[in-house]
TORNURO-691401 format. One record per atom (N, C-alpha, C): residue in three letters; x, z, y. Coordinates in steps of 0.2 Angstrom, whole numbers, plus 5000, padded with zeros to 4 digits. Layout:
<nodes>
ALAXZY;...
</nodes>
This chain:
<nodes>
MET515754735513;MET514954745514;MET514854735522;LYS514454695523;LYS514254685530;LYS513554705531;GLY513354755535;GLY512654785535;GLY512554805528;ASN511954775525;ASN511754785518;ASN511954735514;ILE512354685516;ILE512554625512;ILE513154645507;VAL513154635501;VAL513754645497;VAL514054575495;TYR514654575496;TYR514954505495;TYR515254505488;LYS515054445485;LYS515154425478;LYS515854395477;ILE516254415472;ILE516854385471;ILE516854365463;LEU517054305462;LEU517154275455;LEU517854285453;ILE518054315448;ILE518654315445;ILE518754265439;VAL519254225440;VAL519454175435;VAL520154195432;GLU520254235427;GLU520854265425;GLU520754275417;ASP521254245414;ASP521154245406;ASP521454305403;SER521954345407;SER522154405404;SER521654465405;SER521454485399;SER520854535399;SER521054605403;SER521654625402;SER521954685405;SER521954675413;ILE522154615415;ILE522154605423;ILE521454595425;ARG521054555421;ARG520354545423;ARG520054615424;ASP520054655419;ASP519754725419;ASP519954765425;GLU520654755427;GLU520954795432;GLU520654775439;LEU520554705440;LEU520354675446;LEU519554695447;VAL519254695441;VAL518454715442;VAL518454785444;VAL518854835442;VAL518754905444;VAL518954905451;LEU519554875453;LEU519754875460;LEU519254855465;LEU518954795463;LEU518454765468;LEU517854805468;GLU517554825462;GLU516954865462;GLU517054935466;ASN517654965465;ASN517755025469;ASN517755015477;ASN517854955479;ASN517954935486;ASN517254895488;LEU516754915484;LEU516054895486;LEU515954815486;TYR516254775482;TYR516154705481;TYR515754705474;GLU515354655474;GLU514954635468;GLU515454585464;VAL515554595458;VAL516054565454;VAL515754525448;VAL515954465447;VAL515754425441;VAL516454395438;ALA516554415432;ALA517154385429;ALA517054335424;VAL517454275424;VAL517354225419;VAL517654245413;THR517354225407;THR517654235401;THR517654175396;ASP517154125399;ASP517154065395;ASP517454015400;PHE518053995398;PHE518553955402;PHE518353875401;ALA517853865397;ALA517653795396;ALA517153775401;ASN516853825404;ASN516353805409;ASN516353845415;ILE516953835418;ILE517153875424;ILE516753845430;LEU516753785431;LEU516353745436;LEU515653765436;LYS515353765430;LYS514653785429;LYS514553855432;LYS514953895430;LYS514953965432;LYS514953975439;VAL515453935443;VAL515453945450;VAL514753925453;GLU514453865450;GLU513853845453;GLU513253905452;GLU513253935446;GLU512753985445;GLU512854045449;VAL513454065450;VAL513654135453;VAL513554125461;SER513854065463;SER513854045470;SER514254105474;PRO514854115472;PRO515254175475;PRO515454165482;ASP515554225486;ASP515854215492;ASP516554205493;LEU516854225487;LEU517654205486;LEU517754205479;ILE518354165477;ILE518554165470;ILE519254185470;LEU519454225465;LEU520154245463;LEU520254195457;LEU520754155458;LEU520854105453;LEU521654105451;ASP521654105444;ASP522354105441;ASP522554025440;ILE523154015439;ILE523353945438;ILE523353925431;ILE523753965427;ILE523853955420;ILE523253985416;LEU522753935414;LEU522153955410;LEU522153925404;PRO521753945399;PRO521653915392;PRO521453835393;ASN521853795391;ASN521653715391;ASN521453685398;ILE521653725403;ILE521453695410;ILE521953725415;ASN521953695421;ASN522453715426;ASN522053735432;GLY522253795435;GLY521853815441;GLY521853775447;ILE522453735447;ILE522453685453;ILE521953635452;ASP521853605446;ASP521253555445;ASP520553585446;ILE520553655444;ILE519853685446;ILE519753685453;CYS520253705457;CYS520153715464;CYS520053645467;ARG520353595465;ARG520253525467;ARG519553505466;GLU519253515460;GLU518553495459;GLU518053535463;ILE518153605464;ILE517753645468;ILE517753615475;ARG518353595478;ARG518353575484;ARG517953505485;GLN517853475480;GLN517453415481;GLN516753425482;LYS516553495481;LYS515853505481;LYS515653555487;ASN516153605488;ASN516053655493;ASN516653685496;ASP516653735501;ASP517253765504;ASP517253835502;THR517053855496;THR517053925494;THR517753955495;PRO517954005498;PRO518654035499;PRO518954045492;ILE519554025491;ILE519954025485;ILE520554065486;ILE520754115483;ILE521354145483;ILE521654145476;PHE522254105476;PHE522654105469;PHE522954165468;VAL522854195462;VAL523254255460;VAL523554235453;THR524254225453;THR524554195448;THR525254225447;SER525554205441;SER526254225439;SER526754175441;LYS526454115443;LYS526954065445;LYS527154075452;ALA527754105452;ALA528054115459;ALA528554065461;THR528354005462;THR528753955464;THR528553925471;THR528953905475;THR528753875482;THR528353805480;GLU528553765475;GLU528153705474;GLU527453725472;SER527353775467;SER526653795465;SER526253815471;GLU526553855475;GLU526153885481;GLU525953825485;LEU526453785487;LEU526253725491;LEU525753685489;ASN525753665482;ASN525253625479;ASN524553665479;ALA524553725478;ALA523953765479;ALA523653765485;ILE524053765491;ILE523753765497;ILE523553695499;LEU523953645498;LEU523753575499;LEU523153555496;ILE522953575490;ILE522353555487;ILE521753595489;GLY521853645494;GLY521253685496;GLY521253755495;GLY521753785492;GLY521753855492;GLY521853895498;ASP521553945499;ASP521553985506;ASP522154035506;ASP522354055500;ASP522954105500;ASP523254105493;TYR523854135492;TYR524254125486;TYR524554195485;ILE524454235480;ILE524754295478;ILE525054295471;THR525654315471;THR525954315464;THR525854385461;LYS525854385454;LYS525854445450;LYS526554465449;PRO526654535448;PRO526154585449;PRO525954595456;TYR525354595458;TYR525154605465;TYR525054675467;ASN525154685473;ASN525054755476;ASN524254765478;ALA523954815475;ALA523154815476;ALA522954815483;ALA523354855488;ALA523154865495;ALA523254795498;VAL523754755496;VAL523954695500;VAL523354645497;LEU523254645491;LEU522654595488;LEU522054605492;LEU521854675493;LEU521254685496;LEU521254665504;ALA521854675507;ALA521954655514;ALA521854575514;ARG522154545509;ARG522054465510;ARG521354445508;ILE521054475504;ILE520354465503;ILE519954475509;THR520054525513;THR519654545519;THR519854485524;SER520454465525;SER520654425529;SER520354355528;VAL520354335522;VAL520054265520;VAL519254265522;LEU518954315520;LEU518254325521;LEU518054325529;LYS518554355532;LYS518454355540;LYS518554285542;ARG518954245540;ARG519154185542;ARG518554135541;TYR518154155536;TYR517554115534;TYR516854145537;GLY517054195541;GLY516454225544;GLY516054275540;LYS516354295534;LYS516054335529;LYS516354405529;GLY516754425534;GLY517154485533;GLY516754545534;LYS517054605531;LYS516654665532;LYS516654685539;ASN516054715541;ASN515954735548;ASN515754805549;ASN515954855545;ASN515754915546;ASN515954945553;THR515654985556;THR515755015562;THR516055095561;SER515955115556;SER516155185554;SER516355195547;TYR516855245546;TYR517055255539;TYR517055335538;ILE516855355532;ILE516855425531;ILE517355435525;CYS517855485526;CYS518355495520;CYS518455565520;LYS518355605515;LYS518555675514;LYS518255715520;GLY517655705521;GLY517255745526;GLY517455725534;CYS517855675535;CYS518055655542;CYS517755585543;LYS517455575549;LYS517155515551;LYS517555475556;LEU517755415555;LEU518055375559;LEU517555325562;ASN517455325569;ASN516955285573;ASN517355235577;LEU517255175574;LEU517655115578;LEU517355105585;LEU516755115586;LEU516455095592;LEU516655135598;ASP516755205597;ASP517055245602;ASP517755275601;SER518055245596;SER518755265595;SER518855345594;THR518455365590;THR518555445588;THR518555455581;ILE518855515579;ILE518755545573;ILE518355615574;SER517855625569;SER517555685570;SER517555725563;TYR517455795564;TYR517455835558;TYR517055895560;ASN516555915556;ASN516255975557;ASN515955985564;GLY515755935567;GLY515455945574;GLY515955935579;GLN516655935578;GLN517155925583;GLN517455855582;SER517655825588;SER517855755589;SER518455755593;THR518855705591;THR519455685595;THR519555615596;GLU519755595602;GLU519855525604;GLU520555495602;LEU520555435600;LEU521155395598;LEU521355345603;THR521955325603;THR522255275607;THR522155205603;LYS522255155606;LYS522155085602;LYS522555085596;ASN523155105596;ASN523655095590;ASN523355145585;GLU523255215587;GLU523055265583;GLU522355245579;LEU521955205583;LEU521255185580;LEU521455135574;ARG521855085576;ARG522055035571;ARG522355065565;ILE522855115565;ILE523155145560;ILE522655185556;CYS522155215559;CYS521655255555;CYS521155205552;TYR521055155555;TYR520555105551;TYR520855085545;ASN521555065545;ASN521855045539;ASN521855095533;LEU521955165535;LEU521955215530;LEU521155235528;PHE520755235533;PHE520055255531;PHE519655205527;SER519855135529;SER519455085525;SER519755075518;LYS520355105517;LYS520655105510;LYS520755175507;CYS520255215509;CYS520255285507;CYS520355295499;GLY520855335498;GLY521055345491;GLY521655305489;GLN521855255493;GLN522355205491;GLN522955215495;ILE523555195492;ILE524155205496;ILE524155135501;VAL524255145507;VAL524355085512;VAL525055085514;PRO525455025512;PRO526155015513;PRO526255025521;ARG526855055523;ARG527055055530;ARG527054985533;GLU527354935528;GLU527454865531;GLU526854835532;TYR526254855528;TYR525654825530;TYR525354845536;ILE525454905538;ILE525154935544;ILE525554905550;ILE526154905550;ILE526554875555;ILE526354805556;GLU526354765551;GLU526154695551;GLU525454685554;ASP524954725552;ASP524354725555;ASP524354735563;LEU524754785565;LEU524754795572;LEU525154745576;TRP525554715573;TRP525954655575;TRP525454595576;ASP525054585571;ASP524554525572;ASP524054535577;ASN523954595579;ASN523554615585;ASN523954625591;GLU524454595592;GLU524954585598;GLU525154655600;MET525254705595;MET525454765597;MET526054785593;PHE526554745593;PHE527154755588;PHE527454825589;ILE527554855584;ILE527954925584;ILE528454925578;ASP528954955579;ASP529454965574;ASP529355025569;ASP529755025564;ASP529555075559;ASP529555145562;ASN529955165566;ASN530055235569;ASN529355245573;THR529155195577;THR528555205581;THR527955225577;LEU527955195571;LEU527355205567;LEU527355275565;SER527955305563;SER528055375561;SER527755425567;VAL527955405573;VAL527755445579;VAL526955445580;ASN526655385579;ASN525955375579;ASN525655415574;ILE525855415568;ILE525555455562;ILE525655535564;THR526155555567;THR526255625569;THR525755645574;ARG525655595579;ARG525155615584;ARG524455615581;ILE524255575577;ILE523655575573;ILE523555635570;ARG524055655566;ARG523955725562;ARG523855785567;GLY524255775573;GLY524155825578;GLY523355835580;LYS523055775582;LYS522455775584;LYS521955795579;LEU522055775572;LEU521655805567;LEU521655875566;LYS522255905567;LYS522355975567;LYS521956015572;ASP521955985578;ASP521556005584;ASP520756015582;ILE520555975577;ILE519855975576;ILE519756015569;GLY520256045566;GLY520256085560;GLY520356045554;VAL520755995554;VAL520855955548;VAL521655955547;GLU521855975542;GLU522555975540;GLU522755935533;ASP523255905533;ASP523455875527;ASP523055815524;LEU522655785529;LEU522255735527;LEU522655665526;ILE523155655530;ILE523555595529;ILE524155615525;LYS524255595519;LYS524855605514;LYS525355555515;THR525955575515;THR526555525516;THR526755515508;LYS526855445507;LYS527055425500;LYS527755405502;ARG528255445501;ARG528955425503;ARG529155355500;GLY529455315505;GLY529755245503;GLY529155195502;ILE528555215502;ILE527955175501;ILE527555165507;GLY527155225509;GLY526755215515;GLY526355285515;TYR525655275517;TYR525255335518;TYR524555325514;LYS524255385513;LYS523655385509;LYS523255445512;ILE522555425512;ILE522055485513;ILE521755505507;
</nodes>
């Protein structure tokens, strides 16, 4: 969501269980979602829906997702992320060469998929642009690098702000340690695994100072969750 704009994602996935799972995941993250169920008229559906992004499987009934992507690219540059069980280098290379923007293999990690969606939307100038996030009574303000709770506020360092952004923007989800580290690295602030733990401890200390305890939960061997 950017301002009052809700971004629309079209799901082209023939497995009803995975399709339903994706719908719930995306709607819970404030996206408008349309799922294709008639695979004989996918291109027509794309034109009708005019989505901001498409999640596209490769193996579909009587048609190949690669061919669909190729035909879409003849008409527009709608972002396309392949979400498929075809975990081969050749398949991934073909998908990217014919115009795919990203390639994720099943079973996918929900947090990673959401991060990839955000990244692709940003690349096309359609990314989420919230300046604050509220989770479990705490407010993270990106503009002044603070967390506030019940009228009290504490300032965050640049690294602490980025870590909190990853957690608050995915409130209720487990965020992998590797994802947070990679995000900081991409922002030219590379940290190792131990440094992340130190930063989390400092954030918890600052939260305690404003009356908040046990907000950030550690999921051993996986990551963190608010």
